KOLFIKE-584772 format. One record per residue: x, y, z of N, C-alpha, C in turn. Coordinates in steps of 0.001 Angstrom, whole numbers, padded with zeros to 6 digits, always signed. Layout:
KOLFIKE-584772
XYZXYZXYZ;...
//
This chain:
KOLFIKE-584772
+000926-001354+000024-000201+000162+000131+000869+001547-000039;+002604+000867-000013+003164+002256-000002+002672+003178-001143;+002152+002306-002640+002138+003404-003817+000668+003916-003270;-000571+003351-002642-001192+004042-002823-001079+005374-001880;-000130+005332-000685+000079+006476+000237+001127+007604-000451;+001710+007039-001362+001986+008314-002228+001261+008974-003212;+000258+008047-003820-000842+008673-004639-001152+009825-003391;-002245+009561-002479-002744+010028-001427-002052+011533-001253;-000634+011157-000579+000079+012384-000951+000607+013732-001671;+000699+012552-003233+000565+013827-004331-000923+014321-004695;-001882+013713-004303-003225+014202-004712-003563+015723-003485;-003425+015625-002447-003734+016369-001595-002586+017382-001548;-000901+017239-002179-000551+018190-002238-000587+018937-003220;-000957+018428-004173-001488+019217-005742-002786+019990-005412;-003719+019415-004604-004774+020594-003949-004526+021238-002991;-004042+021559-002570-003729+022094-001074-002633+023294-001449;-001791+022634-001920-000856+023691-002583-000898+024474-004211;-001911+024420-003993-002266+025508-005386-003613+026194-005161;-003508+027420-004829-004370+028322-004054-005856+028599-005090;-005677+028612-006225-006405+028402-007093-007649+027237-006958;-007251+026199-006730-007841+025108-006389-008316+025111-005594;-007989+025771-004503-008615+025906-002755-009365+026627-003239;-009667+027823-003755-010874+029128-003763-012108+028391-004464;-011305+027455-005841-012688+026940-006445-013223+025594-006228;-012621+024760-005095-013260+023671-004306-013499+024076-003348;-013240+024910-002451-013394+025114-001084-014087+026062-000394;-013980+027716-001150-014688+029175-000500-015481+029321-001529;-015271+029392-002834-016170+029763-004218-017333+029256-003540;-017389+028247-003737-019386+027012-003316-019754+027410-002033;-018792+027386-000734-019449+028441+000410-019930+029620+000093;-018892+030620-000432-019762+032052-000767-020808+031786-001576;-020939+031014-002270-022213+031170-003119-023379+030732-002778;-023054+029854-001748-024446+029045-001156-024438+030111+000070;-024013+030629+001178-023795+031498+002428-024798+032929+001597;-024246+033189+000443-024680+034433-000177-025796+033984-000860;-026258+032835-001474-027652+032641-001555-028683+032565-000618;-027784+032347+000132-029073+031825+001765-029537+033117+002602;-028372+034137+002606-028343+035449+003135-029727+036543+002261;-029167+035704+000832-029984+036943-000527-031241+036249-000352;-031912+035027+000028-033341+034719+000424-033646+034719+001455;-033088+035030+002232-033478+035574+003658-033534+037023+003594;-032913+037928+003081-032910+039927+003244-034206+039658+002015;-034092+038849+001120-035518+038734-000054-036954+038859+000866;-036745+037896+001721-038404+037823+002492-038565+038303+003300;-037446+038809+004044-037728+039872+005290-037908+040875+004492;-037854+041713+003823-038209+042618+002915-039481+042444+002509;-039551+041777+001462-041104+041415+001524-042326+041280+001951;-042039+040557+003243-043121+040995+004575-043299+042661+005031;-041756+042826+005265-041587+044393+005938-042643+045140+004750;-042385+045076+003527-042963+045709+002278-044863+045864+002348;-044623+044456+002639-046752+044221+002411-046883+044584+004144;-046194+044553+005247-046787+044875+006665-046738+046666+006379;-045912+047121+005257-045791+049028+005205-046732+049293+004398;-047341+048696+003529-047743+048961+002606-049599+049794+003167;-050024+050740+002795-051120+050844+003110-052281+050902+001873;-053379+049718+002196-054007+049422+001127-055110+050344+000810;-055615+050148-000386-056580+051068-001072-057911+050180-000998;-059200+050897-000386-059845+050119-000102-060989+051199-000315;-062242+050228-001588-063161+050635-001921-064299+049998-001090;-065356+050941-000567-066558+050508+000235-067802+050924-000489;-068492+049677-001064-069768+050154-001569-070900+049723-000667;-072117+050579-001053-073540+050543-000240-072846+050462+001077;-072282+051361+001820-071402+051277+002967-072678+051287+004345;-072733+050133+004805-073743+050423+005931-073947+051718+007348;-074632+052203+007457-074650+052721+008501-073346+052455+009887;-072786+053186+010337-071792+052508+011528-070529+052117+011267;-070666+052060+009920-069075+051088+008987-067751+052173+009817;-068061+053164+009043-066898+054195+009670-066380+053967+011101;-066942+053686+012118-067127+053987+013620-066182+052024+013540;-066739+051243+012928-066343+049897+013429-064668+049597+012825;-064512+050649+011353-063333+050542+010926-062202+051372+011584;-063017+052490+012249-061597+052933+012897-061336+052437+014815;-062808+052041+014921-062225+050869+016420-061211+049570+016048;-061553+049004+014825-060488+048199+014809-059113+047894+014480;-058961+049779+014267-057315+049722+014400-057135+049161+012562;-057744+048994+011807-057841+048607+010378-056645+049732+009639;-055859+049855+008987-055187+050877+008450-055328+050911+006966;-055658+051534+006016-056315+051684+004896-056746+052755+004179;-056384+053091+003139-057124+054736+002222-058446+054151+001660;-059728+054372+002853-061041+053839+002733-061623+055077+001635;-062171+054460+000378-063017+055222-000478-064439+054702-000300;-065734+055793-000004-066901+055251+000170-067537+055267-001139;-068129+054357-002065-068487+055111-003016-070013+055266-003206;-070444+056120-004080-071495+056476-004049-072992+055498-004666;-073983+055600-004009-074877+054715-004143-075121+054437-005844;-075028+053288-006301-074857+053194-008063-073604+053521-008615;-073003+054069-008078-071157+054164-008837-070917+052951-009297;-070391+052732-010552-069764+051630-011411-068825+051197-010690;-068693+049787-010570-067578+049276-009878-066794+048423-011213;-067179+048329-012511-065986+047568-013035-064921+048382-013267;-064518+049346-013229-063078+050289-013530-062387+049587-012127;-062616+049833-010862-062085+049226-009426-061820+048051-009994;-062874+047165-010550-062204+045845-010215-061129+045845-011354;-061018+046384-012495-060350+045996-013536-059043+046366-013515;-059196+047458-011754-057471+048195-011306-057291+047111-010432;-058133+046389-009500-057669+045256-008620-057198+043901-009235;-057522+043950-010729-056715+042930-011625-055644+042981-011777;-055500+044192-012024-053839+044793-012726-052849+045209-011278;-053513+045458-010315-052576+045334-009297-052329+046787-008600;-052870+047598-009182-053025+049336-009168-053827+049413-007552;-055189+048520-007347-056154+048732-006503-056178+047438-005594;-056461+047134-004182-056157+046299-003631-057401+045790-003202;-058325+046270-002934-059588+045652-002409-061029+046906-002761;-062090+046164-003044-063525+046548-003439-064740+045664-001999;-065224+046340-001480-065947+045566-000215-067422+046136-000793;-068154+045221-001101-069950+045630-001716-070627+045123-000848;-071539+045681-000163-072214+045052+000261-073733+045421-000203;-074390+044105+000136-075761+044184-000648-076714+045965-000135;-077722+046067-000929-078581+047603-000531-079468+047308+000596;-079500+048081+001274-080164+047677+002498-079853+046754+003454;-078482+046960+003908-077998+045853+004214-078172+046034+005475;-078729+047205+006419-078918+046965+007843-080064+046208+008143;-081415+046741+006991-082692+046985+006840-082873+045703+007159;-081743+045129+006413-082460+043338+006174-081612+042695+007210;-081222+043076+007660-080468+042452+008833-081625+042538+010357;-082614+044198+009956-082992+044118+011620-084239+043437+011417;-084662+043635+010118-086049+042827+009744-085727+041264+009330;-085355+040694+009436-084427+039285+009185-085955+038562+009705;-086175+037609+008796-087170+036561+009782-086969+035187+009051;-086982+033686+010016-086733+032770+009375-087293+032526+007951;-086155+032503+006904-086813+032034+005423-086288+033222+004362;-086041+034325+005424-085663+035650+004530-084189+035391+003676;-084055+036246+003225-082851+035716+002366-081367+036111+003137;-080507+036025+003485-079673+036297+004459-078692+037266+004068;-078632+038603+004148-077799+039585+003667-075951+039363+003414;-075510+039372+002295-073735+039089+002086-073115+040587+001500;-072126+040046+002066-070633+041055+001949-069801+040330+001014;-069939+040884+000209-068259+040436-001200-067375+041249-001221;-066327+040229-001170-064951+041204-001507-063933+040717-002631;-064010+041865-003526-063557+041582-004465-061670+041640-004356;-060606+040969-004899-059849+040881-004740-058907+040455-005686;-057240+040384-005764-056571+039292-006525-055953+038866-005529;-055918+037592-005971-055600+036702-004461-053689+035880-005135;-053371+036893-006659-052153+036579-006792-051285+038044-006527;-051787+038756-006054-050942+040025-005685-051092+039743-004350;-049918+040359-003821-049741+040337-002153-050820+041375-001018;-049964+042464-001951-050902+043674-001433-052841+042882-000880;-053093+042914-001844-054477+042777-002304-054795+041456-001172;-054534+040376-001283-054449+039260-000497-054863+039555+000805;-053620+040622+001697-053455+040539+002478-054314+041961+003442;-054609+042644+002059-055837+043431+002487-057181+042429+002739;-057409+042224+002065-058717+041019+001906-058617+040107+003433;-057428+040002+003659-057944+039600+005222-057968+040153+005975;-057326+041034+006553-057150+041994+007493-058373+042610+007529;-058932+042811+006405-060457+043602+006463-061572+042970+007076;-060945+041476+006677-062252+040436+007362-062096+039965+008469;-060911+040179+008761-060713+039679+010387-060521+040871+011104;-060471+041939+011012-060349+043191+011873-061693+043786+011791;-062593+044120+010317-063835+044819+010524-064687+044112+010078;-065008+042913+009771-066047+042090+009054-066179+041116+010346;-065818+040646+011204-065513+039929+011681-066151+040019+012655;-065446+041075+013851-066288+041898+014894-067454+042506+014538;-067529+042995+013480-069104+043730+013031-070221+042643+013146;-069761+041165+012202-070590+040036+012383-071274+040048+014212;-070131+039917+014765-070313+039033+016308-071232+040526+017208;-071047+041937+016710-072081+042727+017174-072994+042403+016980;-073707+042495+015699-075107+041931+015306-075366+041512+015397;-075203+040722+015807-075330+039096+016194-075888+038896+017697;-075335+039483+018521-075518+039836+020175-076191+040421+020230;-076427+041771+019316-077756+042634+019360-079293+041736+018629;-079262+041305+017974-080074+040342+017531-080527+039507+018822;-079372+038327+019274-080226+037552+020382-079804+037811+021826;-079104+038699+021828-078499+039000+023210-077198+038317+023241;-076610+038198+025320-075515+037249+025058-075408+036015+024180;-074436+035970+023321-074012+035117+022483-074023+033491+023802;-073384+034000+024914-073352+032669+025516-074485+031527+025278;-075719+032332+025642-076446+031596+025583-077345+030643+024194;-076303+030574+022766-076204+029913+022098-075234+029018+021899;-074267+029272+023169-072980+028303+022806-073433+027203+023914;-072932+025818+023005-073907+024879+023583-072563+024479+024485;-071036+024311+023943-070014+023986+024566-068479+024399+023289;-067324+024657+024188-066521+025455+023634-065043+024411+023334;-064346+024548+022281-063429+023619+021964-061769+024306+022084;-061001+023675+023177-060037+024339+023652-059723+025481+023501;-060452+026540+024574-060222+027755+024653-058945+028261+024617;-057978+027959+025239-056625+027753+024898-055795+026790+024386;-055613+026839+023256-055345+025592+022571-053932+025242+023048;-052932+026558+023318-051743+025879+023866-051796+025053+025127;-052691+025091+025903-053084+023905+026971-053198+022714+026773;-053920+022423+025397-053967+021159+025237-053203+020207+024035;-052390+021065+023561-051311+020427+022647-050183+020141+023225;-049937+018648+023096-048832+017823+023748-047797+017936+022648;-046805+018583+023157-045855+018413+021568-044452+018208+022417;-043625+016594+021773-042540+016775+021969-041755+017563+020986;-040939+018610+021665-040509+019601+021292-039156+019031+020508;-038285+017992+021007-037294+017521+019934-038513+016743+018853;-039084+016401+018803-039460+015369+017802-040223+016200+016925;-040774+017662+017078-041000+018695+015909-039981+019098+015210;-039129+019829+016494-037462+020202+016044-037170+019388+014983;-037519+018314+015230-036065+016979+013994-037235+017233+012649;-038084+016937+013171-039742+016693+011624-039395+017872+011175;-039000+019118+010792-039134+020241+010438-037527+019922+010077;-036096+019634+010618-035155+019771+009921-035196+018399+009469;-035551+017230+009256-035728+016156+009047-035992+016218+007280;-036958+017432+007172-037801+017415+005836-036372+018415+004652;-035498+019084+005249-034634+019828+004656-033230+019353+004472;-032503+018513+005908-031523+018634+005902-031081+016941+004937;-031838+016373+004699-032064+014975+003996-030968+015157+002435;-031653+016281+001889-031846+017332+000832-030360+017516+000706;-030728+018839+001325-029028+019482+001766-027828+018562+001966;-027717+017510+002278-026599+016694+003001-026247+016149+001453;-027232+014992+001100-026879+014464-000411-026837+015604-001207;-027131+016491-001396-027058+017639-002661-025265+017826-002648;-025250+018329-001586-023835+019231-000782-022856+017948-001080;-022765+016827-000590-021778+015584-000664-021581+015297-001924;-022398+015178-003189-022582+015042-004259-021696+016351-005283;-021920+017328-004560-021793+018614-005326-020011+018537-005217;-019718+017912-004382-018493+018255-003410-017162+017191-004147;-017809+016091-004074-017050+015255-005174-017252+015439-006295;-018253+016001-007090-018694+015946-008397-017305+016458-008880;-016847+017833-008279-015952+018429-009280-014521+018238-008411;-014279+017176-007521-012821+016857-007322-012662+015897-008176;-013746+014894-008243-013470+013880-008581-012946+013616-010381;-014015+014562-011089-013817+014394-012169-012504+015282-012631;-011924+015663-011557-010686+016945-012143-009455+015934-011491;-009398+015274-010989-008704+014265-010194-008257+012669-011510;-009168+012661-012220-009108+011624-012728-008981+012138-014521;-010708+012455-014836-010651+012703-016453-009596+014041-016526;-009307+015149-015853-008244+016139-015801-007066+015820-016178;-006496+014836-015300-005208+014144-015236-005384+013224-016562;-006182+012929-017055-006099+011987-018533-005779+012829-019587;-006763+014264-019491-006798+015153-020505-004993+015857-020298;-004395+016013-019231-003261+016333-019128-002125+016050-019476;-002250+014529-019071-001280+013409-019857-000067+013148-018263;-000951+013594-017350-000035+013363-016108-000493+012152-015243;-001911+011317-016084-002468+009846-015380-001524+009189-015845;-001371+008780-017669-000481+008523-018073+000573+007904-017665;+002039+008941-017415+002927+009025-016531+002941+007856-015215;+001655+008104-014628+001739+007337-013689+001093+005827-014028;+000772+005406-014790+000460+004268-015559+001604+003019-015623;+002218+003786-016295+003370+003271-016290+005076+003427-015490;+004841+003937-014455+005536+003672-013173+004849+002262-012227;+006111+002153-011902+006315+000482-011056+004959+000766-009792;+004111+001363-009795+002987+001838-008982+002039+000526-009371;+001691-000187-008581+000545-001316-008988-000612-000372-009362;-001500-000746-010556-002667+000213-010872-003892+000253-009450;-003604-000895-008511-004864-001150-007990-004305-000257-007141;-003081+000233-006361-003087+001192-005328-003270+002248-006410;-002597+002364-007429-003531+003894-007858-004793+004259-007752;-005231+003039-007778-007248+003492-007675-007207+004049-006130;-006395+002787-005321-006900+002964-004135-006313+004364-003472;-005204+004712-003710-004755+006375-003384-005893+007383-004148;-006270+007487-005439-007275+008088-005942-008801+008191-005528;-008837+007183-004784-010480+006928-004467-010159+007330-003108;-009019+007220-002232-009046+007791-000707-008985+009081-000835;-008381+009657-001646-007724+011216-001650-008681+011917-001962;-009801+011466-002672-011048+012110-002988-011621+012063-002298;-012174+011206-001541-012625+010818-000067-012334+012112+000885;-011218+011605+001024-010528+012969+001697-011324+014373+001346;-010788+014607+000347-011301+016298-000395-012346+015712+000260;-013177+015383-000822-014881+015592-000842-015232+015671+001037;-015244+015020+001825-015508+014988+003259-015201+016171+003635;-013677+016974+003088-013603+018179+004090-014257+019341+003435;-014968+018775+002339-015211+019976+001510-017146+019860+002008;-017529+018807+002522-018663+018431+002749-018897+018944+004152;-017583+019174+005069-017454+019305+006588-017804+020817+006273;-016881+021484+005006-017298+022937+005597-018764+023646+004966;-019137+022565+004087-020736+022851+003189-021562+023034+004282;-021316+022076+005557-022410+021947+006628-022112+022775+007519;-021064+023122+008209-020586+024387+008620-021280+025711+008233;-021505+026006+006847-021609+027139+006651-023251+027070+006358;-023678+025876+006101-025284+025717+006112-025919+026024+007185;-024881+025878+008309-025813+025601+010324-025753+027340+010002;-024624+028170+009746-024248+029342+010086-025268+030139+008919;-025584+029786+007813-026108+030557+006924-028056+030369+007061;-028355+028824+007318-029832+028050+007259-030410+029161+007817;-029986+029259+009124-031362+030562+009974-031724+031400+009738;-030882+032015+008451-031070+033532+008026-031829+033223+006959;-031928+031974+006148-033040+032143+004928-034190+031761+005868;-034071+030907+006922-035353+030395+007931-035836+031485+008746;-035169+032778+009175-036086+033812+009927-036822+033231+011193;-037655+033788+011264-038189+034232+012838-038554+032174+012989;-038749+031295+012345-038755+029876+012409-037681+029495+012803;-036415+029758+012831-035665+029579+013327-035040+029536+014730;-035826+030043+015323-035924+030717+016883-036651+029437+017782;-037526+028726+016608-038463+027628+017146-037696+026052+017698;-036388+026325+016309-036145+024435+016310-035048+024323+016898;-035026+023200+017609-033858+023186+018784-033588+021715+018506;-032266+021398+018469-031862+019708+018655-031271+019509+018679;-031086+018392+020245-029711+017954+020239-029689+015963+019755;-028814+015756+019616-028322+014495+019536-027939+013852+020007;-027839+012835+020321-027093+011520+021259-025780+011354+020683;-025202+010529+020853-023694+010391+020751-023905+009397+020014;-024822+008151+019675-025067+007140+018932-025554+007846+017556;-026457+008677+017781-027020+009799+016674-025652+009887+015900;-024951+010863+016560-024022+011262+015994-023202+010052+014925;-022778+009565+015627-022066+008406+015099-022400+008097+014043;-024193+008144+014114-024931+007106+012659-024890+008177+011469;-025223+009476+012470-024544+010269+010367-024081+010815+010327;-022400+010178+011089-021147+010490+010143-021118+009371+009452;-021074+007672+010232-021276+006975+009058-021886+007078+008055;-023525+007268+007243-024023+007448+006723-023068+008250+005790;-022325+010020+006526-022157+010866+005414-021216+009832+004705;-020280+009115+005747-019068+008668+005074-019620+008078+004001;-020217+007064+004125-021113+005888+003417-021190+006341+001777;-022056+007413+001972-022749+008506+000918-021146+008622-000307;-020281+009395+000688-019161+010245+000549-018574+008627-000484;-018446+007686+000321-017759+006813-000832-017934+006156-001811;-019945+005840-001690-020656+005748-002823-020854+006915-003759;-020526+008177-003570-020545+008974-004397-019226+009330-005436;-018164+008990-004396-016720+008780-004755-016800+007871-006064;-017190+006802-005482-017381+005786-006506-017447+005786-008426;-019139+006565-007942-019797+006850-008780-019075+007490-009631;-018676+008523-009857-018065+009569-010412-016851+008756-010621;-016189+008450-010320-015284+007977-010584-014883+007216-011903;-016001+006557-011808-015942+005440-012947-016727+006565-014315;-017599+007243-013924-017558+008113-014842-016450+008779-015732;-015585+009410-014700-014521+010189-014950-013309+009105-015747;-012998+007674-015301-012464+006902-015843-012807+006940-017389;-013803+006468-017658-014668+006321-019100-014639+007515-019695;-014897+008215-019095-015200+009906-020282-013656+010415-020885;-013802+010582-021691-012899+011079-022462-012125+012534-022587;-013258+013252-021838-012068+014901-021388-013380+014941-020252;-013083+015984-019762-013717+017070-018730-015651+017054-018909;-015072+018039-020155-016825+018006-021001-017666+017028-020656;-017269+015918-020966-017870+014942-021498-018068+014645-019867;-016807+014124-019029-017532+013716-017910-018591+014220-016967;-018247+015927-017619-019439+016488-016596-021056+016690-017397;-021037+016120-018537-022192+015371-019476-022570+014728-018609;-022167+013474-018370-022782+012371-017924-023103+012395-016072;-022067+013458-015294-022517+013463-014444-023506+013762-013619;-023337+015032-014816-025160+016627-014396-026309+015366-014315;-026784+014849-014940-027970+013897-014884-027899+013079-013427;-026597+012300-012926-026583+011707-011618-027017+012666-010794;-026573+013776-010643-026605+015164-009744-028168+015191-009652;-028499+015187-010252-030533+015799-010510-030827+014274-010080;-030672+013224-009884-031093+011763-009663-031056+012244-007796;-029757+012757-007545-029607+012485-006433-030141+013523-005592;-030372+014694-006017-031533+015782-005605-032453+014998-005679;-033283+015267-006702-034456+014016-006484-034834+013053-005103;-034198+012176-005270-034051+011335-003919-033993+011748-002499;-033181+013317-002743-033274+013772-001365-034940+014227-000938;-035152+015011-002170-036447+015603-002296-037662+014977-001608;-037531+013528-002171-038808+012680-001867-039070+012926-000550;-038244+012436+000385-038334+012440+001790-038883+013307+002243;-038687+014732+001447-039257+016140+002070-041197+015725+002239;-041468+014842+001028-042944+014580+001135-042977+013126+001422;-042680+012572+002157-042461+011384+002837-043973+011504+003421;-044367+012413+004302-045758+012373+005187-045530+011537+006320;-046596+011020+006753-046253+009643+008420-045847+008383+008239;-046378+008266+006617-045845+006964+006455-044393+006277+006670;-044203+004952+007128-042834+004614+007398-042776+003281+006488;-041401+004054+005735-041231+003194+004285-041110+001909+004797;-041283+000879+003949-040393-000915+004195-039495-000763+004662;-038846-001835+005078-037396-002001+005603-036531-002050+004516;-037095-002490+003425-036085-002965+002251-036137-001654+001653;-037080-000692+001342-036579+000704+001045-035305+001354+001693;-035052+001390+002542-033635+001907+003751-032586+000976+002801;-032841+000090+002102-031516-000459+001510-031399+000292-000020;-031920+001035-000946-031684+001163-001642-030966+002667-001388;-029583+003042-001797-028449+003550-002023-029180+005278-001948;-028535+006092-001074-028924+007595-001300-030333+007988-000879;-031528+007326-001434-032635+007461-001400-032703+006782+000364;-032142+005593+000794-032226+004707+002068-031325+006169+003391;-030258+006100+002709-029655+007138+003505-030402+008836+003684;-031153+008944+002953-032042+010167+003146-032931+010166+004043;-033682+008692+003770-034538+008351+005107-034133+008486+007003;-032691+007694+006308-031776+007592+007741-032004+008969+008398;-031449+009859+007620-030771+011459+008141-032279+012157+008586;-033767+011480+008015-034868+011825+008340-034871+010685+009613;-035016+010254+009959-035852+009292+011151-034368+009854+012491;-033173+010014+012139-032103+010313+013169-032703+011988+013501;-033018+012647+012629-033624+014062+012839-034707+013690+014164;-035534+012823+013825-036843+012789+014418-036514+011917+015448;-035500+011393+016142-035131+010476+017667-035817+008922+016988;-036193+008530+015435-036536+007366+015282-036062+006101+014474;-034425+006320+013838-033788+005664+013457-033796+004528+014266;-034289+003183+013672-034189+001475+014254-032572+001066+013463;-032061+000156+014192-030952-000277+013495-031350-000934+012551;-032428-001708+012403-032976-002430+011122-033769-001262+010433;-033179-000292+010074-033441+000621+009015-031944+000834+008736;-031201+001457+009555-029971+001799+009617-028969+000865+008809;-028757-000590+009365-028108-001156+008584-028368-002003+007549;-029597-001634+006918-029330-002027+005045-029012-000640+004421;-029498+000244+005137-029067+001691+004297-027594+001747+004081;-026782+001493+004949-025220+001135+004712-025052-000184+004232;-025613-000694+004288-024951-001750+003691-025472-002170+002303;-026518-001372+001732-026951-001223+000031-025739-000012-000141;-025588+000783+000467-024446+001970-000239-023465+001378-000126;-022705+000679+000354-021109+000555+000821-021466-000882-000659;-022166-001682-000499-022361-002478-001126-022421-002496-003084;-023030-001525-002799-022995-000490-004580-021705+000104-004707;-021179+000823-003936-019554+001755-003688-018978+000687-004251;-018425-000496-003421-017820-001605-004117-017763-002206-004995;-018887-002486-005492-018986-003088-006661-018434-001963-007539;-019019-000872-007420-018245+000064-008576-016940+000188-008998;-016543+000227-007386-014927+000122-007348-014563-000752-007831;-014974-001957-007710-014317-003309-008301-014365-002954-009660;-015163-002453-010677-015303-002239-011674-014390-001295-012408;-014386+000080-011426-012770+001227-011391-011358+000480-011581;-011301-000427-010976-010151-001243-010715-009843-001788-012027;-011213-002540-013004-011093-003594-013994-010440-002682-015225;-011479-001438-014866-010789-000321-016032-009707+000370-015961;-009039+000652-014838-007652+000967-014826-006544-000053-015462;-007127-001179-015437-006017-002554-015963-006322-002323-017461;-007164-001575-018047-007401-002140-019145-007220-000872-020397;-005739-001319-021572-005039+000063-021902-006358+001086-022739;-007105+000358-023139-008162+000811-023838-008787+001687-023618;-008839+001165-022263-009828+003005-021584-009007+003701-020749;-007549+003439-020026-007380+004446-019810-006475+005181-020860;-005948+004805-022326-005594+005669-022853-006248+005828-024034;-007742+006122-023976-008487+006658-024917-008344+006091-026327;-007638+004773-026359-007724+004267-027944-008571+003922-028070;
//
């Protein structure tokens, strides 16, 4: 294995001795990811603040007596315009549709008289709200007006008709919902993280491997340095071992840097929701998570490496690797929509998907050894089979010299 050690040393020196490689492999992707998360968080905060600060334009048709007082008492903030009886509202609807106006509230004619003179079987008066659900300003204006003005107004008028509303209340359900909620904070936080982390971890691990492995194998084939290595006294199996181990080391370092960056940047993207999430992992769960990540790195390195071995150029290798990257992303995303259904144990043996399920269950504190072992076994077994194919390819002059 001395030859493998020399290969590992050579590969690590090649990367860490080149400032451009260090920047492109470890610094630039992290800067882009952190920048993306911070940008998304800032844009989200800006959008929320913009909606909150916006003064909606509200038009009221057939305004009933006393509506001004109700609106003032409610604290609803808006630019209110009261339309004259019979005034055409088609132009206002068009402006709501194009986003220049926010809300039109139309009361039935004779609204208050219909309420006062109501008898059983009479038509129930209606309030129509015209708004544009695709516009944040309009949708928020409608939600606030209904909650702050119309609902209290309805309760007040109902009280005037019936008297004490408690007389028609048979029973209440959870007056203080927080007192009746039985929440496992650890599991609730883990469930929230379990929707996102499998996707991010599987994706970032592959992204780290993809850029390193293609350059380490196909790149060296293009530059001619791999050919000189193949005609050296070093056994080809040692060359394969050295290449795969060095790529795994570099990819693991890259993944750790990505993970730390994600922990730093993700709360900014999640905003206020991040304060509600808190998670603590036991030593066993931490070890399980590390083993899962290492097995994924091994599989990704073998997959990208065998593609790189058979590719004749880096462009060709990247063309073949990109669809695999998409499959990895999809496998991570599937777990986000798995709901509460527990997959069959053998589903955990499916490479990548099973690992994503395991990460999800670790976050929720529900991973069983009967799920963990098939996931690791399936991932490692596939990695070994592909590695055997890489060794075979390295022993082929036709493959290695692009003959």
